[in-house]
TORPA-4810 file (N, C-alpha, C, O; in nm, 3 decimals):
<nodes>
NODE_1_5.294_-4.234_-0.121_5.213_-4.180_-0.230_5.082_-4.258_-0.243_4.976_-4.199_-0.266_M
NODE_2_5.090_-4.392_-0.228_4.968_-4.472_-0.238_4.870_-4.433_-0.129_4.748_-4.429_-0.150_K
NODE_3_4.924_-4.405_-0.012_4.838_-4.366_0.100_4.765_-4.235_0.069_4.647_-4.222_0.100_R
NODE_4_4.832_-4.139_0.010_4.773_-4.011_-0.026_4.663_-4.030_-0.130_4.555_-3.972_-0.117_F
NODE_5_4.689_-4.111_-0.233_4.589_-4.137_-0.338_4.468_-4.206_-0.277_4.355_-4.173_-0.313_V
NODE_6_4.487_-4.300_-0.187_4.378_-4.372_-0.121_4.294_-4.275_-0.038_4.171_-4.278_-0.045_W
NODE_7_4.359_-4.189_0.040_4.289_-4.091_0.123_4.212_-3.992_0.036_4.098_-3.958_0.068_L
NODE_8_4.270_-3.948_-0.072_4.204_-3.855_-0.162_4.081_-3.919_-0.226_3.977_-3.854_-0.239_L
NODE_9_4.090_-4.045_-0.265_3.975_-4.113_-0.326_3.862_-4.128_-0.224_3.745_-4.119_-0.262_S
NODE_10_3.893_-4.152_-0.097_3.791_-4.163_0.007_3.723_-4.027_0.026_3.601_-4.019_0.036_I
NODE_11_3.802_-3.920_0.032_3.746_-3.786_0.051_3.655_-3.746_-0.065_3.555_-3.678_-0.043_L
NODE_12_3.687_-3.785_-0.185_3.605_-3.751_-0.300_3.480_-3.838_-0.307_3.378_-3.794_-0.360_L
NODE_13_3.485_-3.958_-0.254_3.373_-4.051_-0.259_3.267_-4.018_-0.153_3.148_-4.033_-0.181_L
NODE_14_3.306_-3.974_-0.035_3.213_-3.951_0.076_3.101_-3.854_0.039_2.985_-3.886_0.065_V
NODE_15_3.128_-3.738_-0.020_3.017_-3.649_-0.054_2.919_-3.710_-0.153_2.799_-3.684_-0.143_P
NODE_16_2.966_-3.789_-0.249_2.875_-3.847_-0.347_2.788_-3.956_-0.285_2.677_-3.980_-0.333_S
NODE_17_2.835_-4.022_-0.183_2.758_-4.126_-0.116_2.661_-4.065_-0.015_2.547_-4.109_-0.006_V
NODE_18_2.705_-3.967_0.059_2.623_-3.913_0.168_2.534_-3.797_0.125_2.452_-3.753_0.206_S
NODE_19_2.545_-3.745_0.003_2.466_-3.630_-0.040_2.535_-3.501_-0.001_2.639_-3.503_0.065_G
NODE_20_2.478_-3.390_-0.043_2.545_-3.262_-0.019_2.525_-3.213_0.124_2.601_-3.128_0.170_C
NODE_21_2.424_-3.263_0.193_2.401_-3.219_0.330_2.326_-3.088_0.339_2.305_-3.036_0.448_G
NODE_22_2.285_-3.033_0.224_2.210_-2.908_0.223_2.062_-2.935_0.245_2.010_-3.038_0.203_C
NODE_23_1.994_-2.842_0.313_1.849_-2.856_0.326_1.782_-2.831_0.192_1.840_-2.766_0.104_P
NODE_24_1.659_-2.881_0.175_1.586_-2.862_0.050_1.565_-2.714_0.023_1.573_-2.670_-0.092_A
NODE_25_1.538_-2.636_0.127_1.523_-2.492_0.112_1.631_-2.425_0.195_1.635_-2.438_0.317_I
NODE_26_1.719_-2.354_0.128_1.830_-2.288_0.194_1.795_-2.144_0.231_1.830_-2.097_0.339_L
NODE_27_1.725_-2.074_0.140_1.690_-1.934_0.161_1.544_-1.911_0.121_1.491_-1.979_0.033_N
NODE_28_1.481_-1.816_0.186_1.345_-1.774_0.153_1.342_-1.623_0.155_1.402_-1.559_0.241_T
NODE_29_1.271_-1.565_0.057_1.255_-1.420_0.057_1.114_-1.384_0.011_1.052_-1.456_-0.068_R
NODE_30_1.066_-1.274_0.062_0.933_-1.224_0.031_0.948_-1.086_-0.031_1.019_-1.001_0.023_L
NODE_31_0.880_-1.065_-0.145_0.888_-0.935_-0.210_0.748_-0.886_-0.243_0.676_-0.957_-0.314_H
NODE_32_0.706_-0.771_-0.197_0.778_-0.685_-0.103_0.775_-0.746_0.036_0.693_-0.834_0.064_P
NODE_33_0.862_-0.700_0.124_0.864_-0.754_0.260_0.782_-0.668_0.357_0.770_-0.702_0.474_N
NODE_34_0.727_-0.557_0.308_0.632_-0.472_0.382_0.558_-0.390_0.278_0.606_-0.372_0.166_M
NODE_35_0.441_-0.339_0.315_0.360_-0.271_0.215_0.282_-0.157_0.281_0.232_-0.170_0.392_L
NODE_36_0.274_-0.044_0.210_0.190_0.068_0.252_0.088_0.094_0.142_0.124_0.111_0.026_T
NODE_37_-0.039_0.097_0.179_-0.149_0.123_0.087_-0.227_0.245_0.133_-0.227_0.278_0.252_L
NODE_38_-0.293_0.310_0.041_-0.389_0.415_0.074_-0.526_0.349_0.080_-0.550_0.249_0.012_T
NODE_39_-0.615_0.402_0.160_-0.752_0.349_0.167_-0.809_0.340_0.026_-0.804_0.437_-0.050_V
NODE_40_-0.862_0.223_-0.010_-0.920_0.200_-0.142_-0.821_0.151_-0.246_-0.862_0.103_-0.351_G
NODE_41_-0.693_0.160_-0.218_-0.590_0.116_-0.313_-0.577_-0.036_-0.309_-0.597_-0.098_-0.204_E
NODE_42_-0.545_-0.096_-0.424_-0.519_-0.240_-0.429_-0.373_-0.263_-0.466_-0.307_-0.176_-0.522_T
NODE_43_-0.326_-0.382_-0.432_-0.188_-0.421_-0.464_-0.186_-0.569_-0.499_-0.264_-0.646_-0.444_A
NODE_44_-0.098_-0.609_-0.590_-0.086_-0.751_-0.622_-0.031_-0.828_-0.502_0.026_-0.768_-0.411_P
NODE_45_-0.049_-0.958_-0.502_0.001_-1.036_-0.389_0.154_-1.034_-0.384_0.220_-1.020_-0.487_P
NODE_46_0.210_-1.048_-0.265_0.356_-1.057_-0.256_0.403_-1.188_-0.317_0.327_-1.285_-0.326_P
NODE_47_0.528_-1.191_-0.358_0.588_-1.312_-0.414_0.680_-1.375_-0.312_0.767_-1.308_-0.255_Q
NODE_48_0.662_-1.502_-0.289_0.752_-1.578_-0.202_0.844_-1.659_-0.291_0.800_-1.726_-0.384_L
NODE_49_0.974_-1.653_-0.261_1.071_-1.728_-0.340_1.157_-1.814_-0.249_1.192_-1.776_-0.138_Q
NODE_50_1.189_-1.933_-0.300_1.277_-2.027_-0.230_1.403_-2.048_-0.313_1.402_-2.033_-0.435_H
NODE_51_1.509_-2.082_-0.244_1.633_-2.119_-0.311_1.692_-2.239_-0.237_1.709_-2.235_-0.116_Q
NODE_52_1.721_-2.344_-0.312_1.785_-2.462_-0.254_1.933_-2.459_-0.282_1.985_-2.364_-0.341_G
NODE_53_2.002_-2.563_-0.239_2.146_-2.573_-0.263_2.175_-2.574_-0.412_2.119_-2.654_-0.487_C
NODE_54_2.261_-2.487_-0.454_2.306_-2.481_-0.592_2.191_-2.464_-0.691_2.202_-2.508_-0.805_F
NODE_55_2.081_-2.401_-0.648_1.965_-2.380_-0.733_1.937_-2.230_-0.744_1.970_-2.154_-0.654_E
NODE_56_1.874_-2.189_-0.856_1.833_-2.049_-0.866_1.708_-2.024_-0.782_1.641_-2.119_-0.739_P
NODE_57_1.678_-1.899_-0.758_1.555_-1.864_-0.688_1.436_-1.909_-0.770_1.438_-1.899_-0.892_W
NODE_58_1.332_-1.961_-0.703_1.209_-1.997_-0.773_1.090_-1.942_-0.696_1.088_-1.944_-0.573_R
NODE_59_0.992_-1.892_-0.770_0.872_-1.837_-0.710_0.780_-1.951_-0.670_0.760_-2.046_-0.747_T
NODE_60_0.723_-1.942_-0.551_0.637_-2.046_-0.498_0.494_-1.993_-0.492_0.472_-1.880_-0.448_V
NODE_61_0.400_-2.073_-0.536_0.259_-2.031_-0.528_0.214_-2.026_-0.383_0.247_-2.113_-0.303_N
NODE_62_0.139_-1.922_-0.352_0.087_-1.904_-0.217_-0.065_-1.911_-0.223_-0.126_-1.853_-0.312_V
NODE_63_-0.125_-1.982_-0.129_-0.270_-1.992_-0.120_-0.312_-1.968_0.023_-0.228_-1.940_0.109_G
NODE_64_-0.439_-1.979_0.049_-0.491_-1.963_0.185_-0.451_-1.828_0.246_-0.396_-1.822_0.356_D
NODE_65_-0.479_-1.721_0.173_-0.450_-1.586_0.219_-0.548_-1.545_0.327_-0.663_-1.590_0.326_W
NODE_66_-0.506_-1.462_0.420_-0.594_-1.407_0.523_-0.536_-1.277_0.576_-0.415_-1.255_0.573_A
NODE_67_-0.626_-1.190_0.625_-0.586_-1.066_0.689_-0.613_-1.081_0.838_-0.717_-1.133_0.877_S
NODE_68_-0.520_-1.036_0.920_-0.541_-1.043_1.065_-0.643_-0.940_1.112_-0.701_-0.957_1.219_E
NODE_69_-0.666_-0.835_1.033_-0.766_-0.735_1.070_-0.840_-0.690_0.945_-0.789_-0.608_0.868_D
NODE_70_-0.960_-0.744_0.924_-1.039_-0.713_0.805_-1.089_-0.569_0.802_-1.129_-0.520_0.697_L
NODE_71_-1.085_-0.501_0.917_-1.125_-0.360_0.921_-1.016_-0.269_0.865_-1.043_-0.153_0.833_D
NODE_72_-0.894_-0.320_0.852_-0.780_-0.241_0.802_-0.749_-0.276_0.657_-0.737_-0.186_0.573_I
NODE_73_-0.735_-0.404_0.626_-0.702_-0.447_0.489_-0.767_-0.582_0.460_-0.779_-0.668_0.547_A
NODE_74_-0.810_-0.597_0.335_-0.868_-0.722_0.289_-0.769_-0.790_0.195_-0.686_-0.724_0.132_L
NODE_75_-0.779_-0.920_0.186_-0.700_-0.995_0.089_-0.792_-1.099_0.026_-0.862_-1.172_0.097_V
NODE_76_-0.790_-1.106_-0.106_-0.871_-1.203_-0.177_-0.805_-1.339_-0.162_-0.690_-1.357_-0.202_D
NODE_77_-0.876_-1.435_-0.105_-0.818_-1.566_-0.078_-0.776_-1.639_-0.205_-0.683_-1.720_-0.202_N
NODE_78_-0.844_-1.613_-0.317_-0.810_-1.682_-0.442_-0.692_-1.618_-0.514_-0.605_-1.689_-0.567_D
NODE_79_-0.689_-1.485_-0.517_-0.587_-1.416_-0.598_-0.473_-1.357_-0.515_-0.364_-1.335_-0.568_T
NODE_80_-0.497_-1.332_-0.386_-0.396_-1.268_-0.302_-0.391_-1.117_-0.318_-0.306_-1.052_-0.257_G
NODE_81_-0.481_-1.059_-0.397_-0.484_-0.913_-0.416_-0.525_-0.847_-0.284_-0.622_-0.888_-0.220_V
NODE_82_-0.451_-0.744_-0.246_-0.474_-0.672_-0.120_-0.550_-0.543_-0.146_-0.531_-0.480_-0.250_L
NODE_83_-0.636_-0.505_-0.052_-0.711_-0.379_-0.062_-0.708_-0.308_0.072_-0.741_-0.367_0.175_T
NODE_84_-0.668_-0.181_0.070_-0.671_-0.099_0.192_-0.815_-0.059_0.224_-0.888_-0.013_0.136_G
NODE_85_-0.855_-0.077_0.350_-0.993_-0.047_0.391_-1.000_0.077_0.478_-1.081_0.166_0.453_V
NODE_86_-0.916_0.084_0.580_-0.917_0.197_0.673_-0.776_0.217_0.726_-0.697_0.123_0.728_A
NODE_87_-0.742_0.339_0.770_-0.608_0.363_0.823_-0.577_0.271_0.942_-0.662_0.247_1.028_P
NODE_88_-0.455_0.221_0.945_-0.410_0.135_1.054_-0.305_0.037_1.006_-0.255_0.047_0.893_G
NODE_89_-0.271_-0.056_1.092_-0.169_-0.158_1.061_-0.227_-0.296_1.084_-0.303_-0.318_1.178_K
NODE_90_-0.190_-0.388_0.998_-0.230_-0.527_1.012_-0.124_-0.615_0.947_-0.022_-0.566_0.898_T
NODE_91_-0.147_-0.743_0.948_-0.056_-0.839_0.886_-0.137_-0.930_0.794_-0.244_-0.979_0.831_T
NODE_92_-0.085_-0.951_0.675_-0.144_-1.045_0.581_-0.064_-1.174_0.593_0.059_-1.172_0.594_I
NODE_93_-0.134_-1.286_0.604_-0.066_-1.415_0.616_-0.107_-1.506_0.501_-0.214_-1.490_0.443_I
NODE_94_-0.021_-1.599_0.470_-0.049_-1.696_0.365_0.040_-1.817_0.383_0.138_-1.814_0.458_G
NODE_95_0.006_-1.923_0.314_0.083_-2.047_0.319_0.111_-2.096_0.178_0.025_-2.087_0.091_F
NODE_96_0.231_-2.146_0.156_0.269_-2.193_0.023_0.189_-2.318_-0.013_0.143_-2.392_0.074_T
NODE_97_0.174_-2.338_-0.143_0.101_-2.454_-0.193_0.195_-2.571_-0.225_0.150_-2.673_-0.277_E
NODE_98_0.323_-2.557_-0.193_0.416_-2.667_-0.220_0.416_-2.764_-0.103_0.338_-2.750_-0.008_D
NODE_99_0.502_-2.862_-0.109_0.507_-2.966_-0.006_0.554_-2.914_0.130_0.538_-2.983_0.231_E
NODE_100_0.612_-2.794_0.135_0.664_-2.743_0.261_0.561_-2.664_0.341_0.574_-2.650_0.463_Y
NODE_101_0.456_-2.610_0.274_0.350_-2.532_0.339_0.407_-2.422_0.429_0.361_-2.401_0.541_R
NODE_102_0.509_-2.353_0.377_0.570_-2.243_0.453_0.469_-2.131_0.474_0.390_-2.100_0.385_D
NODE_103_0.474_-2.072_0.591_0.390_-1.956_0.620_0.467_-1.828_0.592_0.589_-1.823_0.603_G
NODE_104_0.394_-1.726_0.556_0.455_-1.595_0.536_0.368_-1.492_0.604_0.248_-1.511_0.621_L
NODE_105_0.430_-1.383_0.642_0.354_-1.271_0.699_0.407_-1.142_0.639_0.527_-1.119_0.630_S
NODE_106_0.313_-1.058_0.599_0.345_-0.932_0.534_0.285_-0.818_0.615_0.163_-0.804_0.619_L
NODE_107_0.368_-0.736_0.681_0.315_-0.620_0.752_0.258_-0.519_0.652_0.323_-0.483_0.554_P
NODE_108_0.135_-0.475_0.678_0.068_-0.380_0.589_0.025_-0.259_0.670_-0.035_-0.272_0.777_V
NODE_109_0.056_-0.141_0.618_0.010_-0.015_0.677_-0.085_0.049_0.576_-0.051_0.063_0.459_T
NODE_110_-0.202_0.087_0.623_-0.298_0.156_0.537_-0.308_0.300_0.588_-0.329_0.325_0.707_V
NODE_111_-0.294_0.394_0.494_-0.298_0.536_0.529_-0.421_0.602_0.464_-0.474_0.553_0.364_I
NODE_112_-0.464_0.711_0.524_-0.576_0.788_0.470_-0.533_0.855_0.340_-0.417_0.893_0.326_A
NODE_113_-0.625_0.870_0.245_-0.588_0.939_0.120_-0.557_1.086_0.149_-0.616_1.148_0.238_P
NODE_114_-0.466_1.138_0.074_-0.433_1.281_0.091_-0.534_1.365_0.015_-0.583_1.326_-0.091_T
NODE_115_-0.564_1.479_0.068_-0.657_1.570_0.000_-0.577_1.688_-0.054_-0.480_1.733_0.007_T
NODE_116_-0.618_1.735_-0.168_-0.549_1.849_-0.230_-0.576_1.975_-0.149_-0.688_1.996_-0.103_A
NODE_117_-0.474_2.056_-0.134_-0.489_2.184_-0.061_-0.572_2.280_-0.144_-0.556_2.288_-0.266_A
NODE_118_-0.661_2.353_-0.079_-0.744_2.447_-0.156_-0.691_2.587_-0.149_-0.749_2.678_-0.208_S
</nodes>
């Protein structure tokens, strides 16, 4: 019995000494994870969220926005607001402002505005 109690105390002590072993960021999600805009339409910036071990999701500030094709979609570097420019596909990229500087990429499709049938 003493041996069992000793072994149990060692097993309970090891996690508290060595830490949980979880990475600081366990999960990452981007919302929306893709976007379709009409030419001239604007959209708010996507939200990047991180989740650590035993932590709730938290929204992370994103800065340094850029569009891979300025002829298709623009992104305001300060606000992250997206604007459709011309029909086509591009990717919006950004980096988090936290200590991890995670990169994100958002596929964007811009479509021509529909015209009313006469």
